[in-house]
C-alpha positions as CSV (number, residue, x, y, z in Angstrom):
1,M,106.9,94.7,93.9
2,P,107.4,91.0,93.9
3,V,106.6,89.4,91.2
4,I,103.0,87.6,92.5
5,D,101.9,90.9,93.3
6,S,102.2,92.5,89.5
7,I,100.6,89.7,88.6
8,Y,97.4,90.2,90.5
9,K,98.0,94.3,89.9
10,Q,97.3,94.0,86.6
11,Q,93.6,92.3,88.0
12,N,92.7,95.9,89.2
13,L,91.6,93.7,92.8
14,T,90.4,95.8,95.2
15,I,90.6,93.6,99.0
16,A,87.7,94.5,101.2
17,T,89.6,93.9,105.1
18,T,87.2,94.0,108.3
19,V,88.5,95.2,111.6
20,F,85.6,95.2,114.8
21,A,86.9,97.2,117.4
22,L,84.5,97.7,120.4
23,G,84.8,98.9,124.0
24,K,88.4,99.2,125.4
25,Y,89.5,97.6,121.5
26,T,89.4,101.0,119.9
27,R,93.0,101.6,121.7
28,F,94.6,99.6,119.0
29,I,93.1,101.1,115.8
30,K,95.7,103.5,114.8
31,D,98.2,101.2,115.2
32,F,96.9,98.5,112.9
33,L,95.8,100.8,110.4
34,E,99.4,102.7,110.2
35,S,101.2,99.2,110.2
36,A,98.7,98.4,107.4
37,E,99.7,101.3,105.5
38,Q,103.4,100.3,105.3
39,H,102.5,96.6,104.6
40,Y,99.5,95.0,103.8
41,F,98.3,94.9,99.9
42,V,100.4,97.6,99.3
43,G,99.9,99.3,95.8
44,F,96.7,97.2,95.6
45,R,92.9,98.8,96.2
46,V,92.3,98.7,99.8
47,H,89.2,99.6,101.2
48,F,88.6,98.7,105.7
49,Y,85.3,98.7,107.0
50,L,86.2,99.7,110.8
51,F,82.8,98.4,112.9
52,T,82.7,100.0,115.9
53,D,80.7,101.2,119.3
54,Q,82.6,104.7,119.3
55,P,82.8,106.1,116.0
56,E,84.2,109.3,117.8
57,S,87.3,107.4,118.8
58,V,88.3,106.1,116.1
59,P,91.8,108.7,115.2
60,E,93.0,110.2,112.0
61,V,95.2,107.9,109.9
62,K,96.2,109.3,106.7
63,M,96.1,106.6,103.9
64,G,97.5,106.0,100.7
65,E,96.3,106.1,97.6
66,N,93.8,104.1,96.2
67,R,93.3,103.1,99.9
68,S,90.0,104.2,102.2
69,L,88.5,103.8,105.7
70,T,84.9,103.7,106.2
71,V,83.4,103.5,109.4
72,L,80.4,101.3,110.3
73,K,78.6,101.7,114.0
74,V,77.1,98.5,115.8
75,Q,75.9,98.3,119.1
76,S,77.8,97.8,122.2
77,L,78.0,94.4,123.9
78,N,78.6,93.2,127.4
79,R,80.8,90.5,126.8
80,W,83.6,89.9,124.7
81,Q,82.1,86.3,123.9
82,D,79.5,87.7,122.4
83,I,81.5,90.8,120.4
84,S,83.2,87.9,119.1
85,M,79.7,85.7,117.9
86,N,78.5,88.8,116.0
87,R,81.4,89.0,113.6
88,M,80.3,86.5,111.5
89,E,76.8,88.5,111.3
90,K,78.3,91.7,110.5
91,L,80.4,90.4,107.4
92,E,77.7,87.8,106.4
93,K,75.6,91.3,105.6
94,L,78.5,93.4,104.5
95,I,79.1,90.5,102.0
96,E,75.6,91.1,101.0
97,N,74.6,94.6,101.0
98,E,77.9,96.2,100.8
99,L,80.8,94.7,98.7
100,A,78.9,92.8,96.0
101,G,80.4,94.1,92.7
102,E,83.2,97.0,95.0
103,A,85.6,93.9,96.3
104,D,87.1,91.2,95.0
105,Y,88.3,89.3,97.8
106,V,87.9,90.0,101.4
107,F,89.9,89.2,104.4
108,C,88.4,89.7,108.4
109,L,91.3,90.3,110.7
110,D,91.3,91.1,114.4
111,V,92.4,94.8,115.2
112,D,94.8,94.2,118.9
113,T,97.2,93.0,116.2
114,M,100.2,95.6,114.2
115,F,101.4,93.8,110.6
116,Y,105.6,93.7,110.8
117,G,105.6,92.2,107.5
118,R,105.0,92.0,103.5
119,W,101.5,90.7,102.9
120,G,100.9,90.8,99.7
121,A,98.9,89.1,96.9
122,E,100.8,85.5,98.0
123,S,98.3,85.3,101.3
124,L,95.2,85.5,98.1
125,G,92.6,82.4,97.4
126,R,89.1,81.2,97.0
127,L,89.6,80.2,100.8
128,V,92.2,81.2,103.0
129,G,92.8,80.1,106.5
130,V,95.9,80.5,109.3
131,M,97.3,78.3,110.8
132,H,96.5,78.9,115.1
133,P,100.5,80.6,116.4
134,W,99.9,78.5,119.4
135,L,99.2,75.2,118.5
136,F,100.2,75.0,114.9
137,D,103.1,72.8,116.4
138,A,101.1,70.7,118.5
139,P,99.5,67.2,118.4
140,R,96.9,67.1,117.1
141,D,95.0,65.7,120.4
142,Q,95.4,69.0,121.9
143,F,94.1,70.8,119.7
144,T,90.9,72.6,121.4
145,Y,88.6,71.9,119.3
146,E,84.9,71.8,120.4
147,R,83.9,68.3,122.1
148,R,80.4,68.5,123.2
149,P,78.6,66.5,120.1
150,E,75.7,69.0,121.5
151,S,77.0,71.6,119.3
152,L,77.5,71.9,116.0
153,A,81.0,73.3,116.1
154,Y,82.2,69.5,117.3
155,I,84.5,67.7,116.5
156,P,85.5,64.4,117.2
157,A,88.8,62.9,118.2
158,G,91.2,61.6,115.6
159,E,89.7,64.3,112.8
160,G,91.0,67.7,112.3
161,D,93.9,68.9,110.0
162,Y,94.8,72.2,111.7
163,Y,93.9,74.5,114.6
164,Y,92.9,77.9,112.4
165,A,92.8,81.3,114.2
166,G,90.1,83.4,114.2
167,A,91.6,86.2,114.3
168,A,92.7,86.4,111.1
169,F,90.5,84.6,107.3
170,G,89.6,85.5,104.3
171,G,88.7,84.9,99.9
172,T,86.8,85.4,97.5
173,L,83.7,86.7,98.3
174,E,81.3,83.9,97.7
175,D,83.4,81.5,99.4
176,V,83.5,83.6,102.5
177,H,79.8,84.1,102.6
178,N,78.9,80.7,102.7
179,L,81.6,80.4,105.7
180,T,80.0,83.2,107.4
181,K,76.3,82.6,106.7
182,T,76.8,78.8,107.7
183,C,79.1,79.9,111.2
184,R,76.0,82.0,111.8
185,E,73.3,79.4,111.3
186,H,75.7,77.2,113.4
187,L,76.2,79.6,116.5
188,N,72.2,80.9,116.2
189,I,71.5,77.2,116.2
190,D,73.7,76.7,119.4
191,A,72.2,79.8,120.9
192,V,68.7,77.6,121.2
193,K,70.2,75.1,122.8
194,S,72.1,77.1,125.0
195,I,75.0,75.4,124.1
196,E,78.4,77.8,123.5
197,A,81.1,76.3,121.9
198,V,84.6,77.3,123.9
199,W,85.9,79.7,121.5
200,Q,82.8,81.1,120.0
201,E,83.1,82.3,116.1
202,E,86.9,80.3,116.7
203,S,85.3,76.7,117.1
204,H,82.8,77.1,114.1
205,L,85.2,78.4,111.6
206,N,87.7,75.6,112.4
207,K,84.6,73.0,112.3
208,Y,83.9,74.4,109.0
209,F,87.3,74.7,107.4
210,L,87.2,70.5,108.4
211,L,84.3,70.2,106.2
212,N,85.3,72.9,103.5
213,K,89.4,72.4,103.2
214,P,90.8,75.9,102.7
215,S,92.2,76.4,99.1
216,K,95.0,78.6,100.4
217,L,97.1,77.8,104.4
218,L,98.8,80.2,105.0
219,S,101.6,80.3,108.4
220,P,101.8,81.4,111.4
221,E,103.7,84.2,109.1
222,Y,100.4,85.7,109.7
223,M,99.5,85.7,112.7
224,W,102.4,85.3,115.1
225,R,101.7,85.6,119.1
226,G,103.7,88.8,119.5
227,I,106.2,90.1,117.7
228,N,108.3,89.8,121.3
229,E,107.5,86.1,121.2
230,G,110.2,83.7,120.7
231,A,109.7,83.1,116.3
232,A,112.2,80.5,115.8
233,P,109.9,78.3,114.6
234,I,109.2,81.2,112.0
235,K,111.8,83.3,109.5
236,I,109.3,86.8,109.2
237,V,106.4,87.4,111.1
238,R,104.3,89.4,109.1
239,F,101.6,90.2,111.5
240,A,101.4,89.8,115.5
241,N,99.3,90.2,118.3
242,V,99.7,93.1,120.4
243,P,100.8,93.1,124.2
244,K,97.7,93.6,126.5
245,N,95.9,92.7,129.6
246,Y,93.1,90.9,128.5
247,A,91.7,91.5,131.9
248,E,91.9,95.0,131.4
249,V,90.6,95.2,127.6
250,R,87.3,93.3,128.1
251,S,85.2,93.7,130.5
252,N,83.8,90.5,131.2
253,A,87.5,88.3,131.5
């Protein structure tokens, strides 16, 4: 076990981890969970919370000691954009209603992914962001921030530090609760004005991180494009998207 894991393990931490699998995305659950058992916070107490509209489709996955899975049923949504935006509210309420006193840190991860390398205590921090795998080496003027001033996700040209992936973020319960609550409120205010940010909750996440700097910044090792995508800029692919036909898995793509 790496030294940093040994140090944190003495604190008897619990890592809550949320994933959302609605519609055809249920097909990714098994590989996500099985790869997590091999690589994700191995040796720690980990509690997965799976939000799905098809609880009956959740496969049996053998979980290790001190690792558990809770399946939470949610309503079906037709637009993938609505599923994306709905995550902030669901995570906010989960922290308020379930996680207080039950977990020390919480991560929100996309389910259409797999773990390929160790992900451990080095990723823990008060507020954790991950550099986007497609934009980590792009100049700032190419970041796909929301550029319309009418949206609360608006980031003016010339501002911004990094472009953060919405597929992976986390931190302490308090800090992630503040993040999700703020993003949910801003998404709702935008909706009243009939505005949808260009990348939905990811746009609002980037605005939040502009104003509330992450205390821990993870490299694209922790959210890569895909295991077979050229990974020359990074040494280890720890977590990556899996190949998929977006037009097929997203009903309104």
